[in-house]
Every structure is written in structure tokens, then in C-alpha cells.
RONUKE-552408 format. One record per residue (C-alpha): residue number from 1; x, y, z. Coordinates in nm, 2 decimals, m for minus. Layout:
BEGIN
NUM	X	Y	Z
...
END
This chain:
BEGIN
1	m0.70	m2.76	3.18
2	m0.80	m2.43	3.01
3	m0.48	m2.25	3.14
4	m0.27	m2.52	2.97
5	m0.43	m2.44	2.63
6	m0.35	m2.07	2.65
7	0.03	m2.11	2.60
8	m0.03	m2.36	2.32
9	m0.27	m2.12	2.14
10	m0.02	m1.83	2.19
11	0.27	m2.05	2.06
12	0.06	m2.14	1.75
13	m0.03	m1.77	1.68
14	0.34	m1.68	1.72
15	0.44	m1.95	1.48
16	0.19	m1.84	1.22
17	0.31	m1.48	1.25
18	0.67	m1.59	1.23
19	0.60	m1.79	0.92
20	0.42	m1.50	0.76
21	0.71	m1.26	0.83
22	0.96	m1.52	0.70
23	0.78	m1.54	0.37
24	0.77	m1.16	0.34
25	1.14	m1.14	0.44
26	1.24	m1.38	0.16
27	1.09	m1.20	m0.13
28	1.24	m1.30	m0.47
29	1.24	m0.94	m0.60
30	1.28	m0.71	m0.30
31	1.41	m0.43	m0.51
32	1.12	m0.44	m0.74
33	0.88	m0.46	m0.45
34	1.04	m0.16	m0.29
35	1.02	0.04	m0.61
36	0.65	m0.05	m0.66
37	0.56	0.05	m0.30
38	0.76	0.37	m0.34
39	0.56	0.45	m0.66
40	0.23	0.40	m0.48
41	0.34	0.64	m0.21
42	0.45	0.90	m0.46
43	0.13	0.89	m0.66
44	m0.07	0.90	m0.34
45	0.12	1.22	m0.24
46	0.05	1.36	m0.59
47	m0.32	1.29	m0.53
48	m0.30	1.50	m0.21
49	m0.11	1.78	m0.38
50	m0.37	1.80	m0.66
51	m0.66	1.81	m0.41
52	m0.49	2.07	m0.20
53	m0.42	2.28	m0.51
54	m0.79	2.23	m0.61
55	m0.67	2.09	m0.94
56	m0.96	1.84	m0.96
57	m0.94	1.77	m1.33
58	m0.58	1.62	m1.27
59	m0.70	1.37	m1.00
60	m0.83	1.11	m1.25
61	m0.49	1.12	m1.43
62	m0.33	1.05	m1.09
63	m0.56	0.75	m1.05
64	m0.43	0.61	m1.38
65	m0.08	0.65	m1.25
66	m0.18	0.48	m0.93
67	m0.32	0.18	m1.12
68	0.01	0.16	m1.32
69	0.20	0.16	m0.99
70	m0.03	m0.11	m0.86
71	0.06	m0.32	m1.16
72	0.43	m0.27	m1.08
73	0.36	m0.43	m0.74
74	0.17	m0.72	m0.89
75	0.46	m0.78	m1.13
76	0.71	m0.77	m0.84
77	0.53	m1.04	m0.64
78	0.43	m1.26	m0.94
79	0.68	m1.53	m0.84
80	0.59	m1.53	m0.47
81	0.39	m1.81	m0.30
82	0.03	m1.81	m0.39
83	m0.10	m1.74	m0.04
84	0.12	m1.43	m0.01
85	0.02	m1.31	m0.36
86	m0.34	m1.35	m0.27
87	m0.30	m1.14	0.04
88	m0.12	m0.87	m0.16
89	m0.38	m0.88	m0.43
90	m0.67	m0.85	m0.18
91	m0.52	m0.54	m0.01
92	m0.40	m0.39	m0.34
93	m0.75	m0.42	m0.48
94	m0.89	m0.24	m0.17
95	m0.63	0.04	m0.21
96	m0.70	0.08	m0.58
97	m1.08	0.09	m0.52
98	m1.03	0.35	m0.25
99	m0.83	0.57	m0.49
100	m1.09	0.51	m0.76
101	m1.35	0.65	m0.53
102	m1.14	0.97	m0.48
103	m1.10	1.00	m0.85
104	m1.47	0.95	m0.91
105	m1.57	1.21	m0.65
106	m1.33	1.46	m0.79
107	m1.52	1.45	m1.12
108	m1.86	1.52	m0.96
109	m1.79	1.70	m0.63
110	m1.52	1.96	m0.64
111	m1.50	1.97	m0.26
112	m1.15	1.96	m0.13
113	m1.25	1.87	0.23
114	m1.46	1.57	0.11
115	m1.18	1.46	m0.12
116	m0.92	1.49	0.15
117	m1.14	1.28	0.38
118	m1.17	1.01	0.11
119	m0.79	1.04	0.04
120	m0.72	0.96	0.41
121	m0.93	0.65	0.38
122	m0.74	0.55	0.07
123	m0.41	0.60	0.25
124	m0.53	0.37	0.53
125	m0.60	0.10	0.26
126	m0.26	0.16	0.11
127	m0.09	0.13	0.45
128	m0.27	m0.20	0.50
129	m0.09	m0.33	0.19
130	0.24	m0.19	0.31
131	0.20	m0.39	0.63
132	0.24	m0.71	0.44
133	0.60	m0.62	0.36
134	0.91	m0.59	0.58
135	0.97	m0.24	0.72
136	1.29	m0.20	0.51
137	1.09	m0.22	0.19
138	0.82	0.03	0.29
139	0.86	0.39	0.17
140	0.91	0.67	0.42
141	0.60	0.89	0.39
142	0.78	1.18	0.54
143	1.08	1.18	0.29
144	1.08	1.46	0.04
145	0.95	1.38	m0.31
146	1.20	1.22	m0.54
147	1.39	1.03	m0.27
148	1.12	0.83	m0.09
149	1.25	0.48	m0.03
150	1.61	0.59	m0.11
151	1.88	0.42	0.10
152	1.96	0.61	0.41
153	2.33	0.70	0.47
END
């Protein structure tokens, strides 16, 4: 009896995952989403550059740019189904909070190692947001600055 339930449970899980990916694949503004995600990646990399250069006073300004980029993502998904928007908002808030922490620490603790450790946590939160979207909309973190998310020839 229990062995008969396992395939049914697996099929249900598969169906739910398929429906979630279908919703993400049918975004109403995929270009705007791609741009918003690319902006988040670019500003995240700017955070890292400022920390590496020990330009700590610049980090709070990067955070302001990150929140502006987060608003671009919110705008891009505003017409999506409510459940998908809620998932995006939850993960977006987590990412913004993680970058806020980096910004706050930069003002009080000019320790590049500590800031880089916090930045790594923020990147993990940002990547959790990216996971909600189809791979073709996610920016390439290894692409040089200025062309992240650009079409590949």
C-alpha cells in the first residue's frame, strides 16, 4: 500500500514543479525582468569592488543603487500572478536585507574580510531570487561588467 503512494507523491511533486516553472517561463515582461536581474548582479559586483578596494564610504551608496534595482524587479513582475509575485517579494526582501547588513557594517566596521563574508551571504540570498526565474533570464555572473545578460552570439 505504501509503495503505491510513492509514485503518486512523486507525480504530485513533479506536477507542482512543472506548474511553477511554467508560470516563470510565461512572464509578461521577460525583457524587463532580465534587465532588473542584470542590474542586481551589476550592483552586487560593484559592492564587491568597493569592498576589495577598501572604499567603505562608497558601500552605502551601492546599497541605494541595489534598492533601486530591486524596485526595477518589482516593477517588472507587477502584472504576474499573485503567488509568483509573493515568492519574488519574499526573496527580494531577503536579498535587500542582506545587502543592507553589508552597508551597515561598512559604516561601523571597516574590515574587508568581514564585509566580504557578509557579501557572500548576500549573494546567496540574491541567487535564491534568481532561482525563481528561467535560466535564460538570469545574468551571467562571470561576464565582464557592462555586458552581463547580453545576448550570446
